[in-house]
N, CA and C of each residue as an Amber inpcrd file, in Angstrom:
protein
   369
  90.0670000  91.9260000  66.3500000  90.6020000  92.8290000  67.1030000
  92.1940000  92.5500000  68.6570000  92.6570000  91.7490000  67.8610000
  94.1100000  91.7470000  68.7220000  94.5330000  92.7850000  68.0460000
  94.7520000  92.8860000  67.0250000  95.6050000  93.7780000  66.2270000
  94.9890000  95.4160000  66.7820000  94.0580000  95.5220000  67.5060000
  93.6860000  96.9300000  68.2910000  94.3870000  97.0180000  69.8590000
  94.4010000  96.2580000  69.7300000  95.0320000  95.7010000  71.0150000
  96.6530000  95.5450000  70.9700000  97.2630000  95.6550000  70.3650000
  98.7510000  95.6820000  69.5410000  99.3520000  97.1320000  69.5130000
  97.9260000  97.7480000  68.0500000  98.2990000  98.9120000  67.7770000
  97.9480000  99.3660000  69.0730000  97.0990000  99.4550000  70.0040000
  97.1260000 100.2880000  71.3480000  98.6980000 100.2430000  71.5530000
  98.7910000  99.2010000  71.9330000 100.1950000  99.2250000  72.6550000
 101.4530000  99.8830000  71.9060000 101.7080000  99.3580000  70.1250000
 102.7050000 100.2390000  69.9650000 102.5310000 101.7510000  70.0190000
 101.1320000 102.3060000  70.2240000 101.0950000 103.7730000  69.9650000
 101.2230000 104.7600000  71.3320000 100.8830000 103.7630000  72.5720000
 100.9380000 105.0650000  74.5780000 101.2970000 103.0000000  74.7830000
 101.5700000 102.3340000  74.2370000 102.0380000 100.6070000  76.1510000
 102.0990000 100.4010000  76.2860000 100.8390000 100.7340000  76.3100000
  99.5100000 100.0430000  77.3080000  98.2980000  99.8450000  76.7880000
  97.5170000  99.2750000  77.1810000  95.9010000  98.7040000  76.7050000
  94.9880000  98.3390000  78.4890000  94.2480000  98.2960000  77.8000000
  93.4110000  98.3550000  79.1400000  91.9750000  97.5690000  78.8560000
  92.5220000  95.8630000  78.2400000  91.2900000  94.5840000  78.0710000
  90.3740000  94.8850000  80.0020000  88.9230000  94.6230000  78.6560000
  88.0440000  94.5280000  79.6400000  87.3960000  93.2830000  80.4430000
  88.7020000  92.8220000  80.9490000  88.6150000  91.3400000  81.5440000
  87.3720000  91.8720000  82.9220000  87.0050000  90.4810000  83.1840000
  85.8950000  90.2970000  84.1550000  85.9470000  89.2430000  85.5190000
  86.0510000  89.8270000  86.5310000  86.1230000  88.4200000  87.7350000
  84.7770000  88.3650000  88.2730000  85.2110000  87.1090000  89.1610000
  84.1530000  87.2340000  90.3190000  84.0980000  88.8600000  91.1040000
  83.3700000  89.0380000  91.6950000  83.5710000  90.1430000  92.4110000
  84.3780000  89.7640000  94.0780000  85.3290000  90.6150000  94.1050000
  85.7490000  91.0330000  95.2190000  87.4880000  89.0130000  95.1940000
  87.2330000  88.5150000  94.0970000  87.7990000  87.5980000  93.8400000
  88.9280000  87.7210000  92.5340000  89.3070000  86.7730000  92.1860000
  90.4920000  86.5930000  91.1640000  90.4280000  85.8680000  90.4090000
  88.6580000  85.3550000  90.2200000  88.4660000  84.3520000  89.7190000
  88.0490000  85.0630000  88.0430000  88.6980000  84.7020000  87.3100000
  87.7040000  85.4460000  85.6820000  86.7870000  84.0280000  85.0920000
  85.7210000  85.4670000  85.6570000  84.1350000  84.8630000  84.6280000
  84.5880000  84.4120000  83.2780000  84.4750000  84.0650000  82.5790000
  83.5620000  83.0070000  81.0710000  83.4850000  84.5720000  80.3670000
  82.9070000  85.3370000  80.7380000  82.9030000  86.7100000  79.8610000
  84.2010000  87.3190000  79.6850000  85.4900000  86.4870000  79.8730000
  86.8170000  87.4450000  80.0430000  87.6280000  86.3290000  78.5830000
  86.6210000  85.0710000  78.5990000  87.5630000  84.5890000  77.4440000
  87.6480000  85.0480000  76.2740000  87.0080000  85.5520000  75.6940000
  87.3370000  86.7400000  74.4410000  88.2940000  87.4790000  74.2820000
  88.6450000  88.3540000  75.3830000  89.5870000  89.2220000  75.6550000
  90.4680000  88.4950000  75.5560000  91.1170000  87.5830000  76.6120000
  92.3130000  86.2600000  77.1600000  92.6050000  85.6570000  75.4570000
  91.6700000  84.9330000  74.5700000  91.5260000  84.9660000  72.9650000
  92.5540000  85.7040000  71.8990000  92.1070000  86.6180000  72.8150000
  92.9420000  87.6140000  71.4020000  94.1220000  88.4010000  72.0290000
  93.7400000  88.0660000  73.6720000  95.3790000  88.9060000  73.7570000
  96.3050000  87.6900000  73.6780000  96.4160000  86.3730000  73.6240000
  96.6500000  85.2930000  72.9100000  96.8860000  85.3320000  72.1100000
  96.1750000  85.8080000  71.0660000  96.4920000  85.6790000  69.4860000
  97.0980000  86.5950000  68.9380000  96.8760000  88.1630000  69.7480000
  98.2970000  88.4980000  70.0020000  99.5630000  88.3900000  70.2360000
  99.9800000  87.7940000  70.9180000 101.3600000  87.5510000  71.7720000
 101.9680000  86.4670000  70.0040000 100.4840000  85.4260000  70.0470000
 101.2500000  84.2880000  68.2110000 102.0810000  85.2430000  67.6360000
 101.3760000  86.4290000  67.3260000 101.2970000  87.0720000  65.7570000
 102.8760000  87.7740000  66.3350000 102.7280000  87.8840000  67.3490000
 104.0060000  89.2000000  67.5950000 104.1640000  88.2010000  68.8510000
 105.6500000  87.8390000  68.5030000 106.0620000  86.5290000  68.8480000
 107.6100000  87.3080000  70.4500000 107.7920000  88.6210000  69.9530000
 108.8590000  88.9320000  70.6310000 108.3160000  89.7340000  71.5070000
 106.8670000  89.9350000  71.9590000 106.0140000  90.6870000  72.7690000
 106.4620000  90.4520000  73.6610000 106.4840000  91.4670000  74.8700000
 106.3850000  90.8550000  76.2610000 105.5350000  92.0770000  77.0170000
 105.1250000  91.6560000  78.2750000 104.1280000  92.2960000  78.5410000
 104.1740000  92.2350000  80.2880000 103.7020000  93.4200000  80.9320000
 103.9760000  93.4550000  82.2200000 102.5850000  93.2960000  82.7740000
 102.0260000  92.8940000  83.1670000  99.9990000  93.0090000  83.3310000
  99.6190000  93.2320000  84.6590000  99.0020000  94.6670000  84.7160000
  99.2510000  95.3860000  85.7420000  98.1440000  95.4530000  86.3720000
  97.2540000  94.7470000  87.1180000  96.5780000  94.9400000  88.6720000
  96.5170000  96.3910000  89.0470000  95.4550000  96.8720000  88.9920000
  95.0580000  97.5160000  89.4970000  93.5480000  98.3860000  90.4650000
  93.2890000  99.0910000  91.3630000  92.0630000  99.5310000  92.2120000
  91.3150000 100.4000000  92.3910000  90.7860000 101.0190000  93.3640000
  89.5450000 101.8620000  93.0450000  90.8720000 102.4130000  95.0520000
  90.1860000 103.1890000  95.7770000  90.3760000 103.6600000  96.6970000
  89.6290000 103.8090000  97.9510000  89.0200000 102.5180000  97.9870000
  87.7990000 101.8210000  98.5730000  88.3410000 100.1140000  99.2900000
  88.1980000 100.5080000 100.5790000  88.9520000  99.6900000 101.1790000
  90.1300000 100.0260000 101.5200000  90.2670000  98.5710000 102.4740000
  91.5910000  99.0040000 103.0090000  92.7180000  98.9080000 101.9270000
  93.8780000  99.6680000 102.1330000  95.2420000  99.8420000 100.9440000
  95.9800000  98.1190000 101.1140000  96.2010000  97.4740000 101.9760000
  96.3320000  95.9570000 102.0140000  95.9410000  94.7890000 100.8410000
  94.1440000  94.9640000 101.2570000  93.6610000  94.6630000 100.5640000
  93.4210000  94.2460000  98.8320000  93.1170000  95.8250000  98.9210000
  92.8080000  96.2180000  97.3600000  94.5970000  95.8660000  96.5810000
  95.7330000  96.2270000  97.2000000  97.2820000  95.7610000  96.7300000
  97.1970000  94.0640000  96.7320000  96.8330000  93.3180000  98.0110000
  96.7020000  91.9490000  96.8330000  95.7770000  91.6000000  96.0540000
  94.3300000  92.4780000  96.1750000  93.7060000  91.3460000  95.3320000
  94.3330000  92.0830000  93.5930000  94.5290000  92.7770000  93.2530000
  95.3740000  93.5730000  92.3080000  96.4490000  92.3730000  92.2940000
  97.5920000  92.1100000  92.2510000  98.2750000  91.1260000  92.7870000
  97.6490000  89.9590000  91.6790000  96.6130000  89.9770000  92.5240000
  96.2520000  88.1710000  92.5640000  95.3320000  88.4170000  91.1700000
  94.5800000  89.0270000  90.9830000  94.3950000  89.6180000  89.7110000
  95.3920000  89.4880000  87.9040000  95.6930000  90.2970000  88.2870000
  96.9900000  90.6250000  87.4820000  97.9780000  88.4710000  86.8870000
  98.2750000  87.8200000  88.4430000  98.9910000  86.7620000  87.8690000
  98.1080000  85.9350000  88.1350000  96.3790000  85.6510000  88.0170000
  94.9440000  85.6680000  87.6450000  95.3300000  85.1230000  85.8490000
  95.5700000  86.6140000  85.2640000  95.2910000  86.9690000  83.7910000
  97.0830000  86.3570000  83.1590000  97.7890000  86.4180000  84.0290000
  99.1100000  85.3590000  82.9460000  98.5540000  84.2660000  83.7730000
  98.7850000  83.4780000  84.9820000  98.1140000  82.0630000  84.6170000
  97.2630000  81.9430000  83.2050000  96.6670000  82.6290000  83.1760000
  95.4160000  81.7930000  82.1730000  96.2240000  81.7240000  80.9350000
  97.1350000  82.6710000  81.0000000  97.6900000  82.9450000  78.8620000
  98.2230000  81.4890000  79.1860000  99.3680000  81.8970000  80.2930000
 100.5200000  80.5980000  80.7590000  99.6350000  79.3440000  80.5930000
  98.2430000  79.3760000  81.2920000  97.7820000  77.3430000  81.2160000
  96.8740000  76.9850000  80.1930000  96.0810000  77.9760000  79.9700000
  94.7420000  77.5320000  78.7540000  95.1480000  78.4500000  77.2330000
  96.4470000  79.4280000  77.0820000  97.0860000  79.6210000  75.8980000
  98.3220000  78.8340000  75.2870000  98.9780000  78.9100000  76.2940000
 100.6450000  77.9330000  76.0700000 101.5030000  79.6650000  76.1660000
 101.1530000  80.3040000  76.4880000 102.5090000  81.8800000  76.5890000
 103.0070000  81.5840000  77.4520000 104.2360000  81.2720000  76.8690000
 105.4450000  81.7580000  77.5940000 105.2910000  82.2970000  79.3150000
 106.0380000  81.8420000  80.0970000 105.3810000  82.0980000  80.7120000
 106.7230000  83.4740000  80.6360000 108.3690000  83.5540000  80.7180000
 108.9220000  84.2800000  80.8020000 108.7200000  85.4210000  79.6880000
 107.4150000  85.7880000  78.5740000 107.0520000  86.6880000  77.8800000
 106.1130000  87.4910000  78.6180000 105.6520000  87.2030000  80.7100000
 104.9700000  88.2350000  80.4580000 104.9110000  88.3660000  82.2980000
 105.1460000  89.2480000  82.4880000 105.2050000  89.6230000  83.7240000
 103.9650000  90.5640000  84.9340000 103.3960000  89.7080000  85.9540000
 102.5280000  89.9170000  86.6550000 103.0090000  91.1790000  87.1890000
 101.6130000  92.1210000  88.0140000 102.6420000  93.1870000  89.2180000
 101.0160000  93.8630000  89.7460000 101.4780000  94.0690000  90.8730000
  99.7570000  94.7360000  91.8840000 100.3890000  96.2010000  91.8160000
  99.3680000  96.7570000  92.1100000 100.0780000  98.6100000  91.4700000
  98.2430000  98.9360000  92.8070000  97.4390000  98.1910000  93.8280000
  96.5490000  98.8840000  93.9180000  95.5300000  99.5710000  93.5740000
  95.9950000 100.5860000  94.4950000  94.5440000 102.3640000  94.5490000
  95.7850000 103.3900000  94.1600000  97.1850000 103.0640000  93.8280000
  97.6360000 104.1790000  93.4370000  97.9040000 104.6970000  92.8580000
  97.9430000 103.8710000  91.1560000  97.9900000 104.5290000  89.7510000
  96.5180000 105.1750000  89.2460000  94.9020000 105.1570000  90.2110000
  94.0540000 105.3320000  89.4540000  94.4780000 106.2030000  88.4250000
  93.7210000 105.6360000  87.4920000  93.0620000 106.1160000  85.7150000
  91.6790000 107.6440000  85.7170000  90.4270000 106.7660000  86.7350000
  89.9340000 107.6340000  87.2420000  89.7610000 108.8010000  88.1720000
  88.9530000 109.3240000  88.2900000  88.5700000 109.7640000  89.5930000
  87.9950000 109.1680000  91.0140000  88.0380000 108.6200000  91.4840000
  87.6970000 107.7230000  92.2480000  86.5240000 107.9260000  93.5790000
  86.3690000 109.8050000  92.7830000  84.7030000 111.0100000  93.4760000
  83.5590000 109.9770000  93.0000000  83.0260000 109.6800000  91.8900000
  81.9450000 108.5720000  91.5840000  82.0510000 107.0110000  91.6650000
  81.3080000 106.5990000  91.4490000  81.1530000 105.5720000  91.3610000
  81.8890000 104.8160000  90.2610000  81.7350000 105.2900000  89.0470000
  81.5090000 104.9360000  88.0700000  83.5240000 105.5140000  87.4580000
  83.3590000 106.4420000  88.1580000  85.2080000 106.1810000  88.2480000
  85.7740000 105.4200000  88.7750000  85.5720000 104.6810000  89.9470000
  85.6350000 103.9320000  91.5210000  86.0700000 102.6740000  90.4410000
  84.5620000 102.5230000  89.4590000  84.9040000 100.8300000  88.7780000
  85.5060000 100.9390000  87.7150000  85.7320000 102.4050000  86.7150000
  87.1610000 101.7800000  85.5940000  87.8730000 101.8670000  86.5630000
  88.4450000 102.9010000  87.7070000  89.8010000 102.1330000  88.5240000
  90.0580000 101.0080000  88.6700000  88.6580000  99.0450000  88.7530000
  89.8580000  97.8180000  89.2560000  88.9670000  97.4310000  87.2350000
  91.3910000  97.3780000  87.3080000  90.8330000  97.2950000  85.6290000
  92.4140000  96.1820000  85.7910000  92.5710000  95.7370000  84.7380000
  94.0360000  95.1960000  84.4250000  94.6500000  95.8290000  83.3420000
  95.7570000  96.0620000  83.3310000  96.0300000  96.8460000  81.7110000
  96.9270000  95.8980000  81.0010000  97.3400000  96.0470000  80.3780000
  98.9190000  95.9470000  79.8620000  99.6560000  96.4050000  79.1820000
 100.7250000  96.2770000  79.0030000 101.9080000  96.7390000  79.4770000
 102.8620000  95.9630000  78.8620000 103.8590000  97.1450000  77.8290000
 104.2820000  96.8160000  76.3440000 106.0260000  96.9960000  77.5740000
 106.5250000  95.9670000  77.6790000 107.7710000  95.7220000  78.2140000
 109.0920000  95.8510000  77.6980000
């Protein structure tokens, strides 16, 4: 799967692995382990690749709370890659965007759910 991530990043400049967090927190759930392993494998294989890890949210709740949580989630992914998979921190940047860059309509529950995402963007 790490090849698929690299291909997506090469072709589109970004990919959105399905990291899973405990609701309302920045704690990665165990279900995210496989995604983290795949991202780490991709980074190991492509030693010059640098990524910005972007956290995003929907438009429900306060802008400030969504911004903060999206930042914390992006940072949690970065820290997991650095601490658990020994990826050099200078290859990763973490940034939260809150609800400013929706990928889907916020008019449906499915769209809002999909807007809560973490994307990997080639730097």
